[in-house]
Each structure stands twice: as C-alpha cells, then as structure tokens.
C-alpha positions as CSV (number, residue, x, y, z in Angstrom):
1,M,17.2,-79.1,-23.9
2,T,20.4,-80.7,-22.6
3,T,20.6,-78.1,-19.8
4,T,17.5,-77.5,-17.7
5,T,16.7,-73.9,-17.1
6,A,16.8,-73.2,-13.4
7,I,15.2,-70.2,-11.6
8,A,16.0,-69.1,-8.1
9,A,14.9,-66.1,-6.0
10,C,16.5,-64.2,-3.1
11,L,14.5,-62.0,-0.8
12,L,17.1,-59.4,-0.9
13,P,15.9,-55.7,-1.0
14,L,17.1,-53.6,-3.8
15,A,18.4,-51.0,-1.3
16,A,21.2,-53.3,-0.4
17,F,22.9,-52.1,-3.7
18,P,23.3,-48.4,-3.4
19,A,24.0,-47.8,-7.1
20,L,20.9,-49.7,-8.2
21,A,19.4,-49.0,-11.5
22,Q,16.2,-47.4,-10.2
23,E,18.2,-44.2,-10.3
24,R,19.1,-44.6,-14.0
25,A,17.5,-42.0,-16.3
26,L,17.1,-44.4,-19.2
27,A,14.5,-47.2,-19.1
28,I,12.6,-49.1,-21.8
29,E,8.8,-48.9,-21.4
30,V,6.8,-52.1,-21.8
31,G,3.2,-52.8,-21.1
32,P,0.2,-55.1,-22.0
33,A,-0.8,-55.2,-25.7
34,T,-4.2,-53.8,-26.8
35,D,-4.5,-56.6,-29.4
36,S,-4.5,-60.2,-28.0
37,F,-3.4,-61.4,-31.5
38,A,-0.3,-59.1,-31.4
39,P,1.3,-59.5,-28.0
40,S,3.9,-56.9,-26.8
41,R,7.5,-57.6,-27.6
42,I,10.6,-55.4,-27.4
43,G,14.0,-56.5,-28.5
44,L,17.5,-55.1,-28.3
45,R,21.1,-56.1,-28.6
46,V,23.2,-56.2,-25.4
47,S,27.0,-56.3,-25.4
48,G,29.8,-55.6,-22.9
49,P,32.2,-57.3,-20.4
50,T,31.1,-59.1,-17.3
51,S,32.5,-58.4,-13.9
52,E,30.0,-59.1,-11.1
53,P,29.6,-62.6,-9.7
54,A,26.0,-63.7,-10.5
55,S,25.9,-65.4,-7.1
56,S,26.1,-61.9,-5.4
57,F,22.6,-61.3,-6.7
58,V,21.2,-64.9,-6.2
59,R,23.0,-67.5,-4.3
60,G,24.0,-70.4,-6.6
61,C,23.6,-68.4,-9.8
62,R,26.3,-69.2,-12.3
63,G,29.0,-67.1,-13.9
64,Q,29.6,-63.4,-14.0
65,V,27.1,-60.8,-15.0
66,M,27.6,-57.3,-16.4
67,A,28.3,-54.5,-14.0
68,E,25.4,-53.4,-11.9
69,A,25.3,-50.1,-13.6
70,D,25.2,-51.8,-17.0
71,G,21.9,-53.7,-16.4
72,V,19.1,-53.0,-18.8
73,A,16.2,-51.2,-17.2
74,F,12.5,-51.8,-18.2
75,E,9.7,-49.7,-17.0
76,V,6.4,-51.7,-16.8
77,T,3.6,-49.1,-17.3
78,A,0.5,-51.2,-16.4
79,P,-0.2,-54.5,-14.7
80,M,0.6,-57.5,-17.0
81,T,-0.6,-61.1,-16.6
82,T,2.9,-62.3,-17.7
83,L,6.2,-60.7,-18.6
84,A,9.0,-62.8,-20.0
85,F,12.7,-62.0,-20.5
86,S,14.4,-64.1,-23.2
87,A,18.0,-63.9,-24.4
88,A,20.3,-65.8,-26.7
89,G,23.9,-65.5,-27.5
90,E,27.1,-67.5,-27.8
91,G,28.6,-68.2,-24.4
92,L,25.6,-66.9,-22.5
93,A,25.5,-68.6,-19.1
94,S,22.8,-66.9,-17.0
95,M,20.3,-64.1,-16.6
96,V,19.5,-62.1,-13.4
97,V,16.2,-60.2,-13.2
98,G,15.5,-57.6,-10.5
99,T,11.8,-57.1,-9.9
100,A,9.9,-54.1,-8.7
101,D,9.0,-55.9,-5.4
102,G,12.6,-56.2,-4.3
103,L,13.4,-59.7,-5.5
104,Y,16.1,-61.2,-7.7
105,R,15.6,-64.2,-9.9
106,C,18.3,-66.2,-11.7
107,A,17.8,-68.3,-14.8
108,L,20.5,-70.5,-16.2
109,A,21.1,-70.8,-20.0
110,D,21.2,-74.1,-21.9
111,D,24.4,-75.2,-23.6
112,Q,23.6,-73.3,-26.8
113,G,23.2,-70.0,-25.0
114,Y,19.4,-69.6,-24.7
115,V,17.8,-68.4,-21.4
116,S,14.3,-67.3,-20.5
117,N,12.7,-66.0,-17.3
118,S,8.9,-65.6,-17.0
119,L,7.1,-63.6,-14.4
120,G,3.4,-63.8,-13.5
121,E,1.0,-61.1,-12.3
122,V,3.5,-58.3,-13.0
123,Q,2.9,-55.0,-11.3
124,P,4.0,-51.6,-12.7
125,G,7.5,-50.5,-11.8
126,R,11.2,-50.8,-12.7
127,Y,12.6,-54.2,-13.7
128,M,16.4,-54.8,-14.3
129,V,18.1,-57.5,-16.4
130,W,21.7,-58.5,-16.2
131,L,23.2,-61.1,-18.6
132,G,26.1,-63.3,-17.6
133,T,28.8,-65.5,-19.1
134,E,31.4,-67.7,-17.6
135,E,34.1,-65.8,-15.6
136,G,36.0,-63.3,-17.8
137,G,33.6,-63.5,-20.7
138,T,31.9,-60.8,-22.8
139,V,28.2,-60.6,-23.4
140,D,27.0,-60.4,-27.0
141,A,23.3,-61.4,-27.0
142,R,19.8,-60.5,-28.1
143,L,17.4,-59.7,-25.3
144,F,13.6,-59.5,-25.5
145,A,10.9,-58.4,-23.1
146,S,7.6,-59.8,-24.1
147,E,4.2,-61.1,-22.9
148,R,5.2,-64.6,-24.0
149,A,8.7,-66.0,-24.0
150,V,10.5,-65.9,-27.3
151,S,11.3,-69.5,-28.2
152,A,14.8,-70.8,-28.8
153,I,13.4,-72.0,-32.2
154,E,12.6,-68.4,-33.2
155,L,16.0,-67.2,-32.1
156,F,18.2,-70.0,-33.4
157,G,16.1,-71.7,-36.0
158,F,14.6,-75.1,-35.7
159,D,16.7,-77.9,-34.3
160,V,15.2,-81.1,-33.0
161,S,18.1,-81.6,-30.6
162,R,16.9,-78.5,-28.7
163,L,13.5,-80.0,-27.9
164,G,13.0,-81.4,-24.4
165,E,11.4,-84.8,-23.7
166,P,7.9,-84.9,-25.1
167,R,5.3,-83.6,-22.7
168,N,2.8,-86.5,-23.1
169,G,5.1,-89.4,-23.9
170,R,6.5,-91.5,-26.8
171,F,4.5,-94.0,-28.9
172,V,5.2,-96.7,-31.4
173,Y,3.1,-96.6,-34.6
174,Q,0.8,-99.6,-34.7
175,A,-2.1,-98.6,-36.9
176,S,-3.1,-100.5,-40.0
177,S,-6.0,-100.7,-42.4
178,E,-7.2,-103.8,-40.5
179,S,-6.8,-102.5,-36.9
180,G,-8.2,-99.0,-37.6
181,R,-6.9,-95.8,-36.0
182,Q,-4.4,-95.8,-33.1
183,T,-5.3,-93.6,-30.1
184,L,-2.2,-91.7,-28.9
185,L,-3.6,-89.2,-26.4
186,T,-7.0,-88.6,-24.8
187,G,-7.9,-85.4,-23.1
188,A,-4.4,-83.9,-23.4
189,P,-4.1,-80.3,-22.3
190,L,-3.9,-77.7,-25.1
191,L,-1.0,-75.3,-24.7
192,A,-1.6,-72.5,-27.2
193,E,1.0,-70.0,-25.9
194,T,3.7,-69.2,-28.5
195,P,3.3,-68.6,-32.3
196,I,4.5,-71.7,-34.1
197,N,5.3,-69.9,-37.4
198,P,9.0,-70.0,-36.6
199,L,8.9,-73.7,-37.5
200,S,7.9,-72.8,-41.1
201,P,6.9,-69.2,-41.7
202,D,5.1,-70.0,-45.0
203,S,2.9,-72.9,-43.7
204,C,2.6,-72.9,-39.9
205,W,0.2,-70.7,-38.1
206,G,-1.5,-70.6,-34.7
207,Y,-0.1,-71.0,-31.3
208,G,1.6,-73.9,-29.4
209,R,4.5,-74.4,-27.0
210,L,7.9,-74.9,-28.7
211,D,10.1,-76.1,-25.9
212,A,9.1,-79.7,-26.5
213,A,6.9,-81.9,-28.6
214,D,3.5,-82.8,-27.2
215,A,4.1,-86.4,-28.3
216,V,6.7,-88.4,-30.3
217,L,5.5,-91.2,-32.7
218,S,8.1,-93.8,-33.7
219,V,7.7,-95.5,-37.0
220,E,9.6,-98.8,-37.4
221,E,8.8,-99.8,-41.0
222,A,9.3,-97.9,-44.2
223,G,7.0,-97.3,-47.1
224,Q,3.6,-96.9,-45.5
225,T,1.2,-93.9,-45.7
226,L,0.9,-92.4,-42.3
227,S,-1.7,-89.9,-41.1
228,I,-1.5,-88.0,-37.8
229,F,-4.5,-86.0,-36.7
230,A,-6.1,-84.4,-33.7
231,M,-9.7,-83.6,-32.6
232,S,-11.2,-81.1,-30.2
233,P,-14.1,-78.7,-29.9
234,R,-11.4,-76.0,-30.2
235,D,-10.0,-74.9,-33.5
236,L,-6.7,-76.8,-33.6
237,V,-3.5,-76.5,-35.6
238,M,-0.7,-79.1,-35.8
239,A,3.0,-79.3,-36.8
240,V,4.8,-82.6,-37.4
241,I,8.6,-82.8,-37.8
242,D,9.6,-85.9,-39.6
243,P,12.9,-87.9,-39.1
244,S,14.6,-85.9,-41.8
245,G,13.8,-82.6,-40.0
246,S,11.2,-81.4,-42.5
247,V,8.3,-79.5,-41.0
248,H,4.7,-80.3,-42.0
249,C,1.9,-78.0,-40.7
250,N,-1.9,-78.0,-41.1
251,D,-5.0,-76.2,-39.8
252,D,-8.3,-77.6,-41.0
253,V,-8.9,-81.0,-42.8
254,Y,-12.1,-82.2,-41.1
255,Q,-14.2,-79.4,-39.7
256,L,-11.8,-77.4,-37.4
257,N,-9.5,-80.4,-36.8
258,P,-6.0,-80.7,-38.4
259,A,-4.4,-83.7,-40.1
260,I,-1.0,-84.4,-41.7
261,T,-0.7,-87.3,-44.2
262,L,2.8,-88.5,-45.0
263,P,3.1,-90.9,-48.1
264,N,5.9,-93.4,-47.9
265,A,6.7,-92.4,-44.3
266,E,10.3,-93.1,-43.4
267,P,11.3,-94.9,-40.2
268,G,12.2,-92.8,-37.2
269,D,10.7,-90.3,-34.7
270,Y,8.0,-87.9,-35.6
271,Q,7.8,-84.9,-33.3
272,I,4.1,-83.8,-32.9
273,I,3.1,-80.3,-31.8
274,V,-0.6,-79.6,-31.3
275,G,-1.8,-76.0,-30.8
276,G,-4.7,-73.7,-31.2
277,Y,-5.5,-71.3,-34.1
278,S,-5.9,-68.6,-31.4
279,S,-3.9,-68.3,-28.2
280,G,-5.0,-69.3,-24.8
281,G,-5.3,-72.6,-22.9
282,G,-7.9,-74.3,-20.8
283,D,-9.0,-76.8,-23.5
284,S,-8.0,-80.4,-24.4
285,Y,-7.6,-82.6,-27.5
286,D,-7.4,-86.2,-28.6
287,L,-4.5,-87.3,-30.8
288,Y,-4.6,-90.2,-33.3
289,A,-2.6,-92.0,-36.0
290,S,-4.0,-94.1,-38.9
291,A,-2.8,-95.9,-42.0
292,G,-3.6,-94.1,-45.2
293,A,-6.1,-91.2,-44.9
294,P,-6.9,-89.8,-41.4
295,A,-9.6,-91.9,-39.9
296,F,-11.7,-89.0,-38.4
297,V,-14.7,-91.3,-38.6
298,E,-14.5,-94.2,-36.2
299,T,-16.1,-96.6,-38.6
300,Q,-13.4,-98.9,-40.1
301,V,-12.9,-98.4,-43.8
302,D,-12.0,-101.7,-45.6
303,A,-11.3,-100.7,-49.2
304,D,-9.6,-104.1,-49.7
305,A,-12.6,-106.2,-48.8
306,E,-14.4,-108.2,-51.5
307,P,-16.7,-105.8,-53.4
308,R,-20.5,-106.2,-53.0
309,A,-21.3,-105.8,-56.7
310,G,-18.2,-107.5,-58.1
311,R,-15.2,-106.4,-60.2
312,A,-14.8,-105.0,-63.7
313,T,-11.8,-104.4,-66.0
314,I,-11.5,-101.4,-68.3
315,D,-9.2,-101.3,-71.3
316,A,-8.7,-98.8,-74.1
317,A,-11.0,-100.7,-76.5
318,S,-13.9,-101.4,-74.2
319,G,-14.3,-98.2,-72.3
320,A,-14.1,-95.4,-74.8
321,G,-17.8,-94.7,-75.2
322,G,-19.0,-95.4,-71.7
323,L,-19.9,-98.7,-70.1
324,R,-22.5,-99.7,-67.6
325,L,-20.5,-101.7,-65.1
326,T,-23.2,-102.8,-62.7
327,S,-26.8,-102.4,-61.6
328,A,-26.9,-103.0,-57.8
329,P,-28.9,-102.1,-54.7
330,L,-27.7,-99.3,-52.4
331,S,-26.2,-100.7,-49.2
332,G,-28.4,-98.4,-47.1
333,G,-25.3,-97.5,-45.2
334,T,-25.1,-95.2,-42.2
335,D,-21.3,-94.6,-42.2
336,P,-20.5,-90.9,-42.8
337,L,-18.1,-90.3,-45.7
338,E,-17.0,-86.8,-44.5
339,G,-13.9,-88.1,-42.7
340,L,-12.5,-90.1,-45.6
341,S,-10.5,-87.7,-47.6
342,T,-7.8,-85.1,-47.0
343,E,-8.2,-83.7,-50.5
344,A,-11.9,-83.1,-50.8
345,F,-15.1,-82.9,-48.7
346,C,-17.0,-86.2,-48.9
347,A,-20.8,-85.9,-48.5
348,G,-23.3,-88.5,-47.7
349,Y,-23.3,-92.0,-46.2
350,S,-22.4,-95.5,-47.3
351,D,-21.4,-98.9,-45.9
352,L,-17.7,-98.6,-45.5
353,S,-17.1,-102.3,-44.6
354,A,-16.5,-103.1,-48.3
355,P,-16.5,-101.2,-51.6
356,D,-19.5,-101.6,-53.8
357,M,-17.3,-102.3,-56.8
358,V,-13.6,-102.6,-57.7
359,V,-12.7,-101.3,-61.2
360,T,-9.4,-102.3,-62.6
361,L,-7.8,-100.1,-65.3
362,D,-5.4,-102.3,-67.2
363,A,-3.1,-99.5,-68.4
364,A,-2.6,-95.8,-67.6
365,Q,-5.0,-93.6,-69.5
366,P,-5.3,-89.8,-70.0
367,L,-8.8,-89.7,-68.5
368,L,-11.0,-92.1,-66.6
369,S,-14.5,-91.2,-65.4
370,L,-16.6,-93.3,-63.0
371,Y,-20.2,-92.1,-62.5
372,A,-23.5,-93.4,-61.1
373,R,-27.2,-92.7,-61.7
374,A,-30.3,-93.5,-59.7
375,E,-33.7,-92.1,-58.7
376,T,-32.3,-91.2,-55.3
377,D,-29.7,-88.5,-54.4
378,L,-26.4,-90.4,-54.7
379,T,-22.8,-89.7,-53.6
380,L,-19.6,-91.3,-54.7
381,A,-16.2,-92.0,-53.0
382,I,-13.3,-93.7,-54.8
383,R,-9.9,-94.8,-53.6
384,A,-7.4,-94.6,-56.4
385,P,-4.5,-97.1,-56.9
386,D,-2.1,-94.7,-55.0
387,G,-4.4,-94.7,-52.0
388,S,-5.8,-91.2,-52.5
389,W,-9.5,-90.5,-52.1
390,S,-11.8,-88.5,-54.4
391,C,-15.4,-87.7,-53.7
392,N,-18.4,-86.1,-55.5
393,D,-22.1,-85.5,-54.7
394,D,-23.8,-83.8,-57.7
395,S,-22.1,-83.9,-61.1
396,F,-25.3,-84.3,-63.2
397,Q,-28.5,-83.4,-61.5
398,L,-28.4,-85.4,-58.2
399,N,-26.0,-88.0,-59.7
400,P,-22.3,-88.1,-58.8
401,G,-19.3,-88.5,-61.2
402,I,-15.5,-88.4,-60.7
403,S,-12.9,-88.0,-63.4
404,F,-9.2,-88.9,-63.0
405,N,-6.7,-87.0,-65.2
406,N,-3.7,-89.1,-66.1
407,A,-5.4,-92.1,-64.5
408,Q,-3.1,-94.7,-63.1
409,A,-3.3,-98.4,-63.9
410,G,-4.6,-100.5,-61.1
411,E,-7.6,-100.9,-58.8
412,Y,-10.2,-98.2,-58.0
413,A,-12.3,-99.1,-55.0
414,V,-15.7,-97.5,-55.5
415,F,-18.1,-96.7,-52.7
416,V,-21.6,-95.7,-53.8
417,G,-23.7,-93.9,-51.2
418,S,-26.7,-91.7,-50.6
419,Y,-26.8,-88.1,-49.5
420,M,-29.2,-89.1,-46.7
421,S,-28.4,-91.9,-44.2
422,G,-30.0,-95.3,-44.8
423,E,-31.5,-94.6,-48.3
424,Q,-32.8,-97.6,-50.2
425,G,-33.0,-98.1,-54.0
426,E,-30.9,-99.2,-56.9
427,Y,-28.1,-97.5,-58.9
428,N,-26.3,-97.9,-62.2
429,L,-22.5,-97.5,-62.2
430,Y,-20.7,-96.4,-65.4
431,A,-17.2,-95.9,-66.6
432,S,-15.7,-94.2,-69.7
433,L,-12.3,-93.3,-70.9
434,G,-13.2,-89.6,-71.3
435,Q,-15.7,-87.3,-69.7
436,P,-18.9,-88.9,-68.3
437,N,-21.4,-89.8,-71.0
438,W,-24.5,-88.8,-69.1
439,E,-26.6,-89.0,-72.3
440,G,-25.9,-92.7,-72.4
441,T,-27.0,-93.4,-68.8
442,E,-30.4,-94.3,-67.3
443,P,-31.7,-94.5,-63.7
444,A,-31.3,-97.8,-62.0
445,G,-34.1,-100.3,-62.7
446,G,-33.6,-99.8,-66.4
447,F,-36.3,-99.9,-69.1
448,S,-38.6,-102.8,-70.0
449,A,-39.1,-103.8,-73.6
450,P,-42.4,-102.6,-75.1
451,D,-45.1,-105.1,-76.0
452,W,-44.8,-104.4,-79.8
453,L,-41.1,-105.7,-79.7
454,N,-41.4,-109.4,-80.2
455,Y,-38.2,-110.5,-78.5
456,A,-39.5,-114.0,-77.8
457,A,-39.7,-114.9,-81.5
458,E,-37.2,-117.1,-83.3
459,P,-34.3,-115.1,-84.6
460,S,-33.9,-114.4,-88.3
461,V,-30.1,-115.2,-88.4
462,A,-29.0,-117.6,-85.6
463,T,-29.1,-118.6,-82.0
464,L,-25.6,-118.8,-80.3
465,T,-24.6,-120.3,-77.0
466,Y,-21.9,-118.3,-75.2
467,G,-20.2,-118.9,-71.9
468,P,-17.0,-118.8,-70.0
469,E,-15.7,-121.9,-71.8
470,T,-16.4,-120.5,-75.3
471,L,-12.9,-120.6,-77.0
472,I,-13.6,-118.4,-80.0
473,D,-15.8,-115.3,-79.9
474,P,-18.6,-115.7,-82.5
475,R,-19.0,-113.2,-85.4
476,V,-22.0,-113.3,-87.7
477,I,-22.3,-111.7,-91.2
478,F,-25.9,-110.7,-92.2
479,D,-28.0,-108.0,-93.8
480,I,-29.9,-105.5,-91.7
481,A,-33.4,-105.2,-93.2
482,P,-34.7,-101.8,-94.1
483,S,-37.4,-100.6,-91.7
484,Q,-39.8,-97.8,-91.0
485,T,-40.3,-98.7,-87.3
486,D,-38.5,-96.2,-85.2
487,S,-37.0,-96.9,-81.7
488,F,-36.3,-93.3,-80.8
489,G,-37.2,-92.6,-77.2
490,M,-38.0,-96.3,-76.4
491,A,-35.3,-96.1,-73.7
492,D,-32.1,-94.2,-73.1
493,G,-29.7,-94.7,-75.9
494,C,-32.3,-96.1,-78.3
495,A,-32.2,-94.6,-81.8
496,G,-32.8,-95.5,-85.4
497,F,-35.2,-98.0,-87.1
498,L,-35.5,-101.7,-86.6
499,T,-37.6,-104.7,-87.5
500,P,-39.8,-105.5,-84.4
501,T,-41.3,-108.8,-85.5
502,Q,-38.3,-110.9,-84.6
503,P,-34.8,-110.5,-83.3
504,D,-31.8,-110.9,-85.7
505,L,-29.8,-112.9,-83.3
506,V,-30.3,-114.6,-79.9
507,V,-27.4,-115.2,-77.6
508,E,-27.9,-117.9,-74.9
509,A,-25.7,-116.7,-72.1
510,E,-24.3,-119.3,-69.7
511,E,-23.7,-119.0,-66.0
512,G,-20.4,-117.3,-64.9
513,L,-19.9,-114.6,-67.5
514,P,-18.2,-111.5,-66.0
515,Q,-19.7,-109.3,-68.7
516,L,-21.4,-109.6,-72.2
517,M,-20.4,-107.3,-75.0
518,V,-22.6,-107.3,-78.2
519,Y,-21.3,-105.1,-81.0
520,M,-21.8,-104.4,-84.7
521,V,-19.9,-103.0,-87.7
522,S,-22.0,-102.1,-90.7
523,D,-21.9,-100.3,-94.0
524,S,-24.6,-97.9,-92.6
525,D,-24.8,-96.0,-89.3
526,G,-25.9,-99.0,-87.2
527,T,-27.9,-99.2,-84.0
528,L,-28.4,-102.1,-81.5
529,T,-31.3,-103.0,-79.2
530,V,-30.9,-105.9,-76.8
531,V,-33.6,-107.5,-74.6
532,G,-32.4,-109.5,-71.6
533,P,-34.0,-112.6,-70.1
534,D,-35.8,-110.4,-67.6
535,G,-37.2,-108.2,-70.3
536,Q,-34.8,-105.3,-69.6
537,L,-33.9,-103.2,-72.6
538,Y,-30.4,-102.1,-73.6
539,C,-29.7,-99.7,-76.5
540,N,-26.8,-98.0,-78.2
541,D,-26.2,-96.0,-81.3
542,D,-22.5,-94.8,-81.5
543,F,-20.1,-96.8,-79.3
544,E,-17.0,-96.8,-81.6
545,Q,-17.4,-93.9,-84.1
546,L,-20.7,-94.9,-85.9
547,N,-20.7,-98.5,-84.7
548,P,-22.9,-99.5,-81.8
549,G,-22.0,-101.7,-78.8
550,V,-23.9,-102.8,-75.7
551,M,-22.0,-103.9,-72.6
552,I,-24.0,-105.9,-69.9
553,P,-22.0,-106.4,-66.7
554,N,-22.5,-109.7,-64.7
555,P,-25.2,-110.9,-67.1
556,Q,-27.8,-113.3,-65.8
557,P,-28.0,-116.6,-67.7
558,G,-30.6,-116.9,-70.4
559,P,-31.5,-115.6,-73.9
560,Y,-30.5,-112.1,-75.0
561,A,-32.6,-111.1,-78.1
562,I,-30.7,-108.7,-80.4
563,F,-32.3,-106.4,-82.9
564,A,-30.1,-104.7,-85.4
565,G,-31.1,-101.5,-87.0
566,T,-29.8,-98.4,-88.9
567,Y,-30.1,-94.8,-87.9
568,G,-31.8,-93.8,-91.2
569,G,-33.8,-97.1,-91.7
570,N,-32.0,-97.9,-94.9
571,G,-30.5,-101.3,-93.8
572,G,-27.2,-102.7,-95.1
573,M,-24.6,-105.3,-94.7
574,A,-23.2,-105.9,-91.2
575,T,-21.0,-108.0,-88.9
576,M,-22.2,-108.7,-85.4
577,G,-19.9,-110.0,-82.7
578,V,-20.1,-111.2,-79.1
579,T,-17.2,-111.0,-76.6
580,V,-16.3,-110.5,-72.9
581,A,-13.1,-108.6,-73.8
582,S,-12.3,-106.2,-76.6
583,P,-14.5,-105.9,-79.8
584,Q,-12.9,-106.3,-83.2
585,W,-14.1,-103.2,-85.0
586,V,-13.6,-104.6,-88.5
587,M,-16.1,-105.6,-91.2
588,D,-16.3,-109.2,-92.5
589,R,-17.8,-109.4,-96.0
590,E,-18.1,-113.1,-96.9
591,H,-21.5,-114.7,-96.2
C-alpha cells in the first residue's frame, strides 16, 4: 500500500457525547460463526454527507466523518476472538470505531479508499462505526463487519500495486539444473487468515494473507522453466502472480505440498503467497525455487549427464515393430523418484545422477513407446524433449511402459529404476513406434541357444565382416532350405522352422558398432534366429509386415550366427541384409 493504515485510540468515555448511538433503536447483530470454515461476515452500503471532524473522536484522525447520529451500530451478541471492520469507497479517508469499553479507534484509508480496523478479544456490546472523507465530502462506501478483515483484493479486484513490501524479503532467481534447488525461506511463519480465492475464484483455494506477498522472486533471464514450491507438515496452498499479472494457484503436487511450474518464465517479479488449506496459524514452511520440475527431492537430477547404458536413435523405419535398445544392469539407486514430476506420481528408486539411456527420436511421430522388462519389479521415469516428466510402475505385470502421443523429435532421457530401494539385477529396454509390443520382449539376461542348434558350424552361404568403417551395407541372396525342425518356444519371439545343423550366414561384428540390425525379405513368411558371441539367442518373426528383423543394441564384437527359416517350413528365395540404420525392405532376385 502506498499509504500505511494507522490506528489510534483515545481513552474518552462514550458518555462525553450525549447523543451517542447506544440509544439508537436500530443495530446490526454480529457474533462468532458456528462453522470455522464459514466465518461471520455482514456487509452493507453506507452513504451520506460528512460533517464532524474525525479528530473530535480521536486526536490526529484525518478528515470529517458522518454525523454522530448517522454512525452504523453493531451489536456483538457473544465474545469473539477477532472482529474486523473493513470499508472501501472512492474518496474514503478514515474510519472511527467506538467500542463497548468506551474507547475510540481511528484507521486511515489508503490512497485508493480502502480502510480496515481489527479488534481482538471482543466482548458483547454495542460498537459504532463512522466513515470519513476529506472536508466537505460525501461517503459512498461498502462496509463489512467480519471475523477476518475483508481484503482490498476482494473489494477492488487484484492489483499488484496494492501489495505492500513482501513480508519475508526479495530474492533473485539463481537455481539451475547444475546447482539444484534454491532455498528462499526456511521456517517462515504460516499466515492462513483470509480466503485467497479473490485472486482467482476458479483455481485458488485455502487461506493466506493478502495485504502483501510472503516473498518476491526476481527473474532476470527469459526463456527458462521455473518452479516455485513450498514444503511443510501442514497442508499448504500457494499463489504466484507473474510479471504480467496472471495468477497461478496450486494445492497438492507432492504429498500435501504445492508447486507451480512456469514454462518460458518471463523476466520480472513473481509475487509469492503461501497459505494453508485450512485457516489458522502457528505453523511454518520452507520455500524453494528450481529449474524445470520442482525439486522436492534433495538429490540433484542430472538428466543431461552422459547415459550409463549409451544412446540410441529411433526412426520411422527401424522402430515400427519394437526394438530392444539395451540390456543393462540396474543402478541399484536409492534416490526416490516421487518428487520428479508435476504431472504424475513417480514410484520407486533410481540413480538420478545420470540417465540410464538417452533415446533420440529423429522426427516427430504419432506414438512412441518406451518400456522395460526384468525379473525384478521395475519403474520408469522419462524426461521428454520439452522438459516434462512421465512415470510408470506397472504396465505389463511388474514391468513399466510409457507411451507418448504426438511424440516430439529430440532426446528422451530414460531413468530405469526399481520399486524397492537398492534392487540389483538386469533389465531390457525397448522402443516401438506404436503401443508396447510386450509379446516381443523377454526378461533381462535373455535366452541361451540350445545344444541342438549348431551355431559354431561353418555357414552355408557366407561369412561377412561388418564394422563402423563398412561403407556399403551387405545384402545376400540365397534360398531358405525347407525344414521340419521347429523353433517355437525356443525363446521369446522364436517361431517357424529352421535348419539347425549350420547357420546360413555369419556376421563378424567389429568393435564400435552402435547397433546391429539383421533383416530378411523372402517369398515366404520368413523367420530369423541369431546367436551372439556369448551364446545369447535373438529371434523375430514379423518385424515389417511378414518380414523378420533382429536389432541388437551395442553389440559385442565377434561372430553372430544367423539361421533363416520360414513360418510354415516350406523354404523359399530370400534376401538377407545387415545395417546399423534403416533396412531396405525390398527383394533382390539375381543370384
């Protein structure tokens, strides 16, 4: 406020004014509310000329008040902890209150015509109110008697210029993803006195104090995502007024603690009001700011650190049927995920010092799914390219999966965790441009090739060396032999009939390949079985329509034995290819 409300008292007995309003027949009754959530409030319109000097009631009081006989009489029917008289009107200069104990009090209005006078430990009896203007003026104002003062915001609407200096200070925003959260206040007193819904009736609830902000946060640079949040054992609410004057309110984001996240926060002052869901004081809170999502968890989240299990790129050709991106050990992390997201509850624990994997989507897609499978109970938290977080615990049995509709191009930082803190084990991480293909997944650790599959034998078609320096992706034309040896149930994704005595092709993978994609196009419904250097088995039936493909992320160097088969065992002409990028799903027909 630009004018400070002043209150004075004069120990002048009411009997000094012979025509005092105790003798008036008309009085408005007011008393304590029976419901603490609905405090007493009575309002009326007061109008009329002023004639008596306010200083004749209280020395130093400003202006002229209405005639003594025109004062408004209130009859307090029972003891009240507090009784406030609030008034607002153009040209209002002062308010004089005569109390039942023979005292007068004067309160001066601010420059916009708002005045309030609060009394404590009010006893039953007659209370008189006179409103004043500058000399020769006419009163036309709203007057309220209530258990809590009616705020200027409620009477005039919200105006930042009406707020006084912040109660707990001004701060310059300094938080970043590197520095972690910024502590603004510790142990600040909670003032839950006045409903804050006048700030925004549709979104603000709870109680605060609206005469000033609790704190002001100044942002100097544009374009960053800013979160402001508070924590307390008490159920808190929060309102933030941004530099444009827009009001943002919140109740519960993390447990009973509020947070407000502002994407692309503009430079300027952010007025912060912290209150309680229910009225009443006597508690305290801590106030924080952070870059991105609210950092309720003290552990620093570094989604931009180098990922533990590497990076992978998904494009429209390689990700349609579901890809295994990595097989990796769980970090055994103990950092709780529950404070990561403002959009969803994040269960479980992970190591938040770095993502487990960063998945790059090369172009926007209608749907992207990232999902993981293990023998243990997994959880998943993913930061999308726009900085938002998504979390999941159980999508398929105890395995998590997250789907992004209208998925943005860019980097997805993936944190794989466990439901219980410190769990050990391995997981497989998958991606698909569609819904999760759980039928094409397997628990981490994979499946080993059976003894009857002679993957160490010389291949029937060729041995190829393939590495990061290979300029042209090899493609081989051959005939799949008819067979009656079925591979159904040998491992997840295994189907059809193959020749087990020798592989059709062996690919010698060199060091440094980001991934290895083996695929096949055939006249028949083809199948693929691949055995890696460590004896691990990879199978696929239909990757692209009826054509199979096996994607092995971060392949270890060594021989990969490839068995080609057909779903019905009838054999047929085929083209097999090897690539690290997008397969060419076309048939070559010249041997």
